[in-house]
C-alpha positions in Angstrom: -17.0 -9.5 12.3 -13.7 -8.6 13.0 -10.5 -8.7 10.0 -6.9 -7.9 10.5 -5.5 -6.6 7.3 -1.5 -6.6 6.1 -0.5 -4.3 3.7 3.2 -4.8 2.3 3.0 -3.5 -1.2 6.1 -1.1 -1.1 8.1 0.3 1.2 5.8 0.6 4.0 4.9 -2.5 5.8 1.5 -1.8 7.7 -1.1 -4.4 9.9 -4.9 -3.1 11.0 -7.6 -4.1 12.4 -11.3 -3.4 11.2 -14.9 -4.1 13.1 -18.4 -4.4 11.2 -21.3 -4.3 13.7 -24.0 -1.6 13.7 -21.2 0.5 12.0 -18.0 0.0 10.4 -15.0 0.9 12.1 -11.3 1.1 12.0 -9.7 -0.3 15.4 -6.4 -0.3 15.2 -3.6 1.1 12.6 0.2 0.5 12.8 3.3 0.3 10.5 7.0 0.8 9.5 8.9 2.1 6.8 12.0 1.2 5.3 13.8 3.8 4.2 16.8 3.0 2.1 20.0 4.8 3.0 20.8 5.9 -0.7 18.8 5.9 -4.0 15.1 4.8 -4.0 13.2 1.3 -3.1 15.6 -1.7 -3.1 12.6 -4.5 -3.3 14.5 -7.0 -1.4 16.2 -4.8 1.0 12.5 -3.4 2.0 11.2 -6.9 2.1 14.0 -7.8 4.4 12.7 -4.8 6.6 8.8 -5.8 6.0 10.1 -9.6 7.4 11.4 -8.1 10.4 8.7 -5.9 11.4 5.5 -7.7 10.9 5.4 -9.8 14.2 5.7 -6.7 16.1 3.6 -4.9 14.4 0.6 -7.8 14.4 1.1 -7.9 18.0 0.5 -4.2 18.2 -2.4 -4.1 16.4 -4.2 -6.6 18.4 -3.5 -4.9 21.5 -4.5 -1.7 20.2 -7.6 -3.2 18.6 -8.1 -4.9 22.8 -8.8 -8.2 21.0 -7.4 -11.8 21.0 -5.7 -13.2 17.9 -8.9 -16.1 18.5 -11.3 -13.3 17.9 -10.4 -12.8 14.5 -12.9 -13.4 11.6 -11.1 -13.1 8.5 -7.9 -12.5 7.1 -7.0 -10.2 4.6 -3.8 -9.0 3.0 -2.9 -6.6 -0.4 -2.6 -8.8 -3.2 -1.0 -6.3 -5.7 0.0 -4.3 -7.1 3.2 -3.7 -5.7 6.9 -5.1 -5.8 7.0 -8.9 -5.7 9.2 -9.9 -2.2 7.1 -7.2 -0.6 3.9 -8.5 -2.0 4.8 -12.0 -0.9 6.0 -11.4 2.9 2.4 -9.8 3.2 0.7 -12.6 1.5 3.3 -15.4 3.6 2.3 -13.7 7.0 -1.3 -13.5 6.0 -1.0 -17.2 5.1 0.2 -18.5 8.2 -1.8 -16.4 10.7 -5.3 -18.2 8.5 -4.0 -21.6 8.8 -2.9 -21.1 12.6 -6.3 -19.6 13.4 -8.0 -21.6 11.1 -9.6 -18.4 9.9 -10.8 -18.0 5.8 -8.7 -15.6 3.7 -8.7 -12.9 1.1 -6.2 -11.1 -1.3 -7.4 -7.8 -1.9 -6.6 -5.0 -4.4 -4.6 -2.4 -2.9 -5.8 0.9 -5.2 -9.3 -0.3 -4.4 -8.4 0.0 -0.5 -7.5 3.3 -0.6 -10.7 4.7 -2.1 -12.8 2.8 0.1 -11.0 3.8 3.7 -11.2 7.6 1.7 -14.7 6.9 1.6 -15.9 5.5 4.6 -13.4 8.0 6.9 -15.1 11.3 4.8 -18.8 10.3 4.1 -18.4 10.9 0.3 -20.6 8.2 -1.7 -19.6 7.7 -5.4 -16.3 10.1 -5.8 -13.9 10.1 -9.0 -10.8 9.5 -6.8 -7.3 10.9 -7.8 -4.9 8.1 -7.0 -1.5 9.5 -6.5 1.6 7.1 -5.2 5.1 6.1 -5.9 3.9 3.6 -8.7 0.6 4.7 -9.1 -1.4 7.6 -11.1 -4.7 6.8 -11.6 -8.4 9.0 -11.8 -10.8 5.9 -11.0 -14.6 5.7 -10.3 -17.6 3.1 -9.7 -19.5 2.3 -12.9 -21.6 -0.9 -13.6 -20.2 -3.4 -11.3 -16.5 -2.0 -11.4 -13.9 0.3 -10.3 -13.1 1.8 -13.7 -10.1 3.4 -14.3 -11.1 6.6 -16.5 -7.3 7.9 -17.4 -3.8 6.9 -15.8 -0.1 7.5 -16.2 1.7 6.4 -19.3 4.6 5.8 -17.8 5.8 6.4 -14.6 3.4 7.4 -11.2 3.6 11.1 -9.8 5.7 9.7 -6.8 8.1 8.1 -8.7 9.0 11.0 -10.6 9.5 13.0 -7.4 11.6 10.6 -6.5 13.1 10.6 -9.5 14.1 14.2 -10.1 15.6 14.1 -6.1 17.6 11.3 -6.2 18.9 13.4 -9.5 19.9 16.8 -7.2 20.7 15.1 -4.0 17.2 15.2 -1.8 16.9 12.5 0.5 14.2 10.1 0.2 11.5 10.3 0.5 11.8 13.3 -1.5 8.2 14.3 -2.1 7.7 16.4 1.1 11.3 18.5 0.7 10.5 18.8 -3.2 7.1 20.7 -1.4 9.2 22.2 1.0 11.2 23.9 -1.7 8.6 24.7 -4.4 7.0 27.0 -1.9 9.9 29.7 -2.4 10.3 29.4 -5.6 9.2 31.8 -8.0 10.1 31.1 -11.8 8.0 29.5 -13.7 10.2 27.2 -16.0 9.3 26.1 -19.5 8.6 22.1 -19.2 6.4 19.8 -21.3 2.8 19.7 -20.2 1.8 15.8 -21.6 -2.1 15.2 -21.5 -3.2 12.7 -24.1 -7.2 12.3 -23.9 -7.2 10.8 -20.3 -4.0 9.7 -19.9 -0.6 11.3 -18.7 3.0 11.2 -19.1 5.8 12.4 -16.7 9.0 11.1 -18.2 9.6 14.7 -20.7 9.2 16.5 -17.2 12.1 14.6 -15.8 14.3 14.9 -18.9 13.7 18.4 -19.6 14.2 18.9 -15.5 18.0 17.2 -15.8 19.1 19.6 -18.1 18.0 22.5 -16.8 21.0 22.4 -13.7 21.9 26.3 -14.1 18.1 26.9 -12.4 17.5 27.3 -8.6 16.4 24.3 -7.1 13.7 26.1 -5.8 12.1 26.9 -9.1 12.9 23.1 -10.5 10.7 22.4 -7.9 7.9 24.8 -8.1 7.7 24.1 -12.0 7.9 20.6 -11.5 5.1 20.4 -9.1 2.5 23.1 -11.0 2.8 21.4 -14.5 2.8 18.0 -13.3 0.0 18.9 -10.7 -2.3 20.9 -13.2 -2.4 17.5 -15.7 -3.5 15.8 -13.2 -6.5 18.1 -12.3 -7.1 18.5 -15.9 -7.6 14.7 -16.8 -9.6 14.4 -13.1 -11.9 16.8 -13.8 -12.4 15.6 -17.5 -13.6 12.4 -15.9 -15.7 14.3 -13.4 -17.1 15.6 -15.9 -17.8 12.9 -18.3 -19.4 10.8 -15.2 -21.7 13.3 -13.8 -19.8 13.5 -10.2 -19.9 16.4 -7.8 -17.4 14.6 -5.5 -13.8 13.9 -6.2 -11.1 11.7 -3.4 -7.8 12.1 -3.3 -5.5 9.1 -2.1 -1.9 8.1 -2.1 1.0 9.2 -0.5 1.3 12.4 -2.6 -2.0 13.4 -1.4 -0.5 14.3 1.6 0.9 17.4 -0.9 -0.9 20.4 0.3 -0.3 22.4 -3.0 -1.8 19.2 -4.8 -5.0 19.7 -2.4 -5.1 23.1 -3.0 -5.2 22.7 -7.3 -7.9 20.0 -6.1 -10.1 21.8 -3.9 -10.0 25.4 -6.3 -11.2 22.8 -9.3 -13.9 21.1 -7.4 -15.5 24.1 -5.7 -15.7 26.2 -9.3 -18.0 22.6 -10.6 -19.8 22.9 -7.2 -18.0 19.8 -6.2 -17.0 18.3 -2.8 -13.3 17.6 -2.2 -12.4 15.2 -0.2 -8.8 13.9 1.3 -8.2 11.6 4.0 -6.0 11.7 7.6 -2.7 11.5 6.5 -2.3 7.9 8.0 -5.0 6.8 5.6 -3.2 8.6 2.0 -0.6 6.4 2.7 -0.5 2.9 2.3 -1.8 1.5 5.7 -3.1 -1.8 7.0 -6.4 -0.6 7.9 -7.8 0.1 4.3 -6.5 -4.0 3.7 -8.4 -5.0 7.1 -11.5 -2.7 5.9 -12.2 -3.8 2.0 -11.3 -7.4 3.9 -14.7 -6.8 5.6 -16.5 -5.6 2.3 -15.6 -9.1 0.4 -15.6 -11.4 3.5 -18.5 -13.5 1.7 -15.4 -14.0 -0.7 -13.0 -15.4 2.1 -12.1 -18.7 2.1 -9.4 -21.2 2.9 -7.9 -21.8 -0.5 -4.5 -20.9 -0.8 -4.6 -21.1 -4.1 -6.4 -18.4 -4.8 -3.9 -15.9 -2.6 -1.3 -16.0 -4.8 0.0 -12.2 -5.1 -0.4 -10.4 -8.6 2.4 -7.5 -8.8 0.0 -6.0 -11.9 -3.1 -6.0 -10.2 -5.7 -3.9 -11.7 -8.4 -2.2 -10.1 -10.7 -2.7 -13.1 -10.2 -6.7 -12.6 -12.5 -6.9 -9.6 -16.2 -7.6 -9.5 -17.4 -4.9 -6.7 -20.1 -6.6 -5.0 -21.2 -5.0 -2.0 -22.2 -1.5 -3.8 
């Protein structure tokens, strides 16, 4: 069973191929990212980038997998959550391919795809996932046929916080890696709002406070931002692990590439006697392989009914009935 998956939720467009035989494996994973010349992501510009990049990415994925398009059994694409114009590009490409090849198609949840690629590549069974990306910040875990959202941001995602802060201080996009680099030489811990509300977090107050501290060194601002925001995330994640009695922590999303966040999560997990799992960088960021993998897992729900392929910008993980576990 072969599935081609298309990811196009935000600034990255990717195509992956996954195979399910004696075992499940990733055969191809190629992508291209839109980078704005100034400011943050412009959805229309990102969509235009995806339109231009997708044909070549699909060809490259098939070549890398060592197969022909006709060998595919199912087509999958990221149905949401994400930016509307970007999502529609991926959905249109997937529909076109499915109709041309006369293959079934399925739209999958982007957040769940992050979980499943992490579980497959890291070998964890039933983790609590800290999902940290530009538009999403959630603590998710499986329970009673659903991936339950145990906690989440009440305003902006952690990646969005980093990018907004970066733009205020003229740090080029993507801002996260540069902020991480600057934070390594920061020494002064500044007083920032620590906003944890039960299992949820709020980052907008941190951003507002940072904008009033322009007299401080940029390195100290970056250091304080990371230490405060990441501590909030670790706190709610640990609370979820305690409540669910889980001994596995899985990181996912682009911000999971941050070494300081990984370190803080690893310390917390170790103190709890739990394991901490972080996928390789290509599987932390948005990628087509995770969409292809979830397409395989949900292949029984694929069909030729295009009415079921409408995108959903606000598609939540807990809306999906998990039939494959």
